[in-house]
N, C-alpha and C positions, 0 to 999 in steps of 0.2 A: 503493500499500500504506499510505499514511499512516493509513488507518483502523485498522490493527492497533495498538491502543493499549497493549497489555501486552507486556512483554519476558519472555523465558524466565528471565532472571536474577531478575526480581521475582516472577513468578507460578509458575514451575515449579521452585521451590526443592526440593520433595520428590522430584522426578525419578523415576528408575527404580532398580531394585536391582542387586545384584551377581549374577554367575554363579558358583556355587560350584565348578564343575569347573575354572575358570581362576582360581586363587587369587591370582595376582599380576598386576596390570595395569601397563602402562607404554607409553610412546610408542616408536615404532620409531626415533626420533631425527631431528633436523633434517637434511634432505638438504643437501649442500654442493656441488651440481653444477648445471649449466645443463641445459635440456632437450636441446639438441643433443649435449652431452658425454655425457649419460647414455644417450641413444639410440644414440650412436655405438659403445657397448660391444658392441652386437649388430646384425647386419645386419637382423634381423627380431625384433620383440618381440611376444609373445602375452600378452594380458591377458583376465581374465574379469570380466564385469559381471553382478551379481546384481540382479534386479528382481522385482516382483510383478505385472507387467503381462501379463494373459492376452490371447488373441486378440480378446476382446471388451471389453478394458479397457486400451487403450493399447499392446498388443503390436505392432500394425502400425506405430505411430509409432516405437516402439523400434527396430524393424527398419529403417525408412526412415532414421532418424538415424544408426544404426550403419553402414549401407551408404554413406551420404554421407560420413561420416568416413573410412572405409576407402578410398574413392575418392581422397580428398585425401592420405591417409597410408598408402600401400601397404606401408610397412615395419612397420605396427602392425596386428596381427590381433586383433579384438575378438570374444570368444565371449560373447554375451549369454545368460544362463541364468535362465529363469523359476523362481521359488520358490513352492511351494504354500502355502496357508493364510496369505496376506497377510504382514503384518509380524511376527507371532508365529512363523509357520513359518520365515520367512527367518532370524529371530534364532536360533531353535533349530538350524537347519542351519549357521549361521555359527559358533555355539559349537562344534559338532562338528568343522567344518573347521579352526578355529583350534587346537583341541586336537590335531588330527592333523598340524598344521604345513602345511596346504594351503589357506590362505584364498583367497577371491576377491580380486581387486585393487581392485574398487570394489563397494560394496553400497548399496542404498537402505535407509536406517535410518529407521523411522517416528519422528516427533517424540517419542512417548511413551517411546522406548527409548534416548534419547541419554545420559542419566545412566548407564544400565545399561552401555552401551558404554564410556563414559569411564572408569568405575570398574574395569572388568574386562578389556577387550579391548585388544590392541596395535593402534595405528593411527597415522597421521601427520596432525596437524592441518592444516586447509586453509590457515590463514594462514602456516604454515611452508612449505608447498608453494608458495604464491604468492610468498613472499619469495625462496625459493631458485630457483624455476623461472620467475619472471616479473618479478622486481624489486618484488614487492609491489603491483602495480597492478591486477590483475584484480578483486580483491574490492571495489575502489572503485566498480565498476559497480552495486553493490547497496545499497539503503538500509539503514541500521543496523537498522531494525525487522525487515527480512527476515533479515539476518545473525544477529540474536539468536535466530531460530528454530533455527539450527544450532549454538547454543552450550550448554554445560553447565559450570557452575562456572567461568565466565569463559573457557573454552577454545572456540575455533572448531573443533569436531570436523570439520565438513564444510560443504558449500555447499548451502543449501536449494534444492530442485529442484521439488518438487511442493507446491503450496499449495491446499488445498481447504476447503470447509465443507459441511455437509449442507443441501440444498435440497429443496423438495417439487415433484417432477414430477407432472403430472396429465394425465388423459385428458379433454381439453375436450369431446369428443363425449359421454362418459358423463355429465359434469356438465350439459351442455345437455339431454340426454335426461331428466334428473331435474328440469329446470326451474331449474337453478342457472346463473346467468350466468357463462360461462367467462372473461369479461373481468374479472369481480369474484369470484375464487375465495375460499374460506374461508382465513383467515389465523390463526385461533385454534383451540384444541382444542375449544372449545364449538361453534364454527361447523362444524368437521369432524364432530363428533358429530351435529349436526343434519342435515348432509348425509348422514351414514351411515344414519340412520334412513330418510330418503327413498329413497336408492339401494337399501338392503336390501329395502324394501317393494316398490319398483317393478321393480327389476331382479334381485333375489335375489343380489346380489353384494356383496363387501366393498368398502370405500371407501379404507382406508388401509393401506399396508404400510410398516413401519419396518424399515430395514436391521438385520439381526440377525447379528452376528459376534462372535467371542470377544475382540475388542479393546475391547469396551465403549464404542465411540465414540458411537453414538447414545444409549446408556444415559446417558452423561455429559451429552449435550445435553439430554435430558429432565429429568434430576435438577437440573442447574444452572439451566436455564431456569425451573424452578419455585421457585427460591430456595434449593435445597439445595447441599451441597458433597460432593465425592467424598472429600476428605481435609481434615483440619484440623491445624494445628501449634500445640500447646500445650506450652510448656516445651521447645521444640526437638524434640519427639517427634511423629512422624506417627501419626495416628489416623484410621481409616476412619469417615466420618460420613455415608455415603450412605443410612443407615437412619434419617435424621431424618424427622420428619413430612412435610416437603416432598419428600424423596426417595421415601418410601413412596407418597405421593399420586401422584407422577408415574408411577412404574412400575405402580401399581395401575390408573391410567387405561388404560395400554397393555394390561394383563392383562384388564380388563373389556371392552375393545374386541374382544380376541381371543375371549373367552367369548361375546360377543353376536353374533359373526360379522361385526363391522364392520372387523376387522383380521385379518391372517394370522399364524399362529405357525409360520413356516417359516424356514429359513436363507436367506441372501441370494440365492444363485443361483436357488432356486425362486421367491422373491419377485419377482425381476426378470422371470422368464419369465411369471409370473402377470400382472404388469402389462402386459407386451407382448402377452399373449394376450387382454387386455380383461377379465380376471377380477377386477381390483381397480382402483379409479379413480385412486389416487395412490400414489406411491412416494417415500419419504423416504430419500435416500441422498446420496452424494458428488456434488458438481458435476462431478467428473472422469468420470462416466458419461454426460455430455451427448452426446458424439459417437456412442457406440454406440446410445443410445436414439433419437437423431434418425435414425440410419441404419436401425434395425430397426422403429421404431414404424409401424404401419399406420393410425394415427389422428392427430388433431390434438394433437400433444404440446406442452405449455406447462409453465411452472414458476413457482412462487411461493416465498415465504420459508418458513423452518422455523416450524411453528405456535407461537404464543405462548400462555402460560397467562394469559389475561385481559390485564391491563395490565403484567404483570411483564416485566422486561427479558429478552430472549432472549440466552442465553449459550451459544456454540457452541464445541466443541473444534476447534482447528486441525488439519485432517487433512493428510496428505502425508508427504514424506520428505526426507532430507538425503543427499547423496552423500558417502560416507566412503571414504577410501583405506586399504586393509589390505595393500597390496603390501609384500613383504619385501626386495626388492632395488631398487637405484637405477634401473635401466633401466625396470622395471615401474612404479615410482612416477612417473617422468617421463612415461611413456606414459599412465598413468592420469590424471594431471593434465591432459595435453593433450586427452584424450578428454572430461574433465569440462568444460574450457573450451569445447570444441566444442558439447557438449550445452547449454551455457548461452549460446551465441552467439545473437544476435537471430534469425537464420534458423532455427536448430534449435529455439529456443523457440517460434517461430511454428508450426512443424510439430507440436511437442509439445502446445501449447494447443489447436490446431485438432483434433488427433487424440485428445484426451481431454475436456477441459473444465476442467482445472486453471487456476489463476490464475498468470500469469507472475510470477516472482520479480523480474523487471526491469520496473518500471512503464513505462519508456520504450518497451518493446516493445509493450505494450498500447495505448499512446497514438499510436504512429507510424502514420499512414495507409497507409504502404507495407508495414507488417507486420501488426499485429493491430487497428489502429484502426478500419478499416471493418468488419472481421469482428465486433468487439464491438458496434459500433453497430447492426449488422444482426441480431444474435443476442440476443434478449431473455433467453434462458435464461442465457447467459454473464453478462449484466448483473446478473441476480439474485445470482449468486455473488459478483461483485465488490462489489455494494452491501452484502452481509452481512459483509464483512471488518471492519466496525466492531463486530460482535458476537463476534468471534473471541477465544478465550482459549486458554491452553496445554492440550494433551491430557495428562491426568493419568495417571500410572502409580503402582504401589505399590513402595515402596523395599525394598532388601535382597535377600539371596540368594533369598528366596522370592517375589520380585515376580511372576514368571510364574504361579506356583501361586496367588497371591492373585488375580490377574486372572481365572484360570480359575474360582475359587470364586465370584466375582461373576457371571460368565457363567452358571454352573450355577444360581445362585440366580434370575437373570432368567428362565432357561428354566423353572424350577419354577413361578415366578409366572405366566408366560404360559400354561403348560400346565395350570394349576390343580392341580398336585400338592401345593401348600401355599399358604397365603395370602401375599400380597405382604409383609405385615409380618413374618411368621415367616421367610420365605425370606431377606429382606434382613437381618434382625437376626441370624439364624444365620450368614449369610455375613460380616457385620461382625465378629462375635465370632471366627470362624475366621481372618479376615484380620488382625485386631489381634493375635492370637496369633502369626501368621506374621511380622508386621512389628514385633513388640515390640522396643523399644530403638533402632529405626531413626530417624535424624535426618532432618528435613525439609530440611536445608541441602544 
């Protein structure tokens, strides 16, 4: 993971906003017990684990890891609960459960929402759990660059678990049929446009599908890879700047490709099914979908890097999540930390990476020939994701109590542009004005 050059402290200073329905935030307090002492308080402890992993997106790996943990810890019952609508949906449900006094014990928090959680939600920092329940030794297994992904404002909210970046999966058979060497696929947008013209003419099909979700993940990848910025900090105030000429150009390219039939304007589940059905030649999405795509593809599936805008540096948002503890009693905190340590064990991480496509937060696991070493060497798709870690930057969110509303405004603007309801320039400039009103006065710090 040495390729992750930027820290959250340095680059994600603007973070996420606050949740207005939880006016006061605070930590649940540093636990002062050992694992065995805490668990001895009850003969059996039940904890709840919230995640975003569907049956076709890491769900089987979650079940396998949970079952293995419970076999070793029969006094701890883990109820794993899938949350719809990815990290945004999980966060909204978490807000409701906390307000009702019934939070999950562990939840996957997307990197873009760490500041949101730190400012407004009660939780126990991972470093405090590690000190109280393990002598402060477990976190030393992770590089500082990885630990920083789970920090906000200098606090180690949780332990980074899933690390991803967007890669370009492609149907090598479709490219070969169009006379494009699948061993030398397009790597720039100009090259994909040229391929699109050929494939559309010869096969009558689309060439590129870009993941479309309301978290604006791929939107950020496009804008910042073209030299734009999602946010800027002038005078310690956050300002939406995705409507710069570079940002407009990037999203307009996407919109024009949809208009010309080279790309698809559909949400992610439909896009993935279109790719698997051979209706589109490439699929730009998280490396974490590697396993399910390899399992379900009936064609020669390969992958290459996220497309570049000419010679400009590709800048990709770090995808994935952090495991944060929201337990309210000592026994549950201890059980939650024990489960997190198991999930982050070399053996469980091997299951997790093989069953998804995420990058291991412990580099030693990926390098060990008895764990993931041979697997990575034999799986070129996984290697593409690892190679792109040098291009990873923080996943940006909008600050303040209206942060979620602001994110939804950008998503709506992107949909308007892709669907042709308005020009890309009008859609993005209107959204930037609306978002700047929503985040007015918010600090980048």
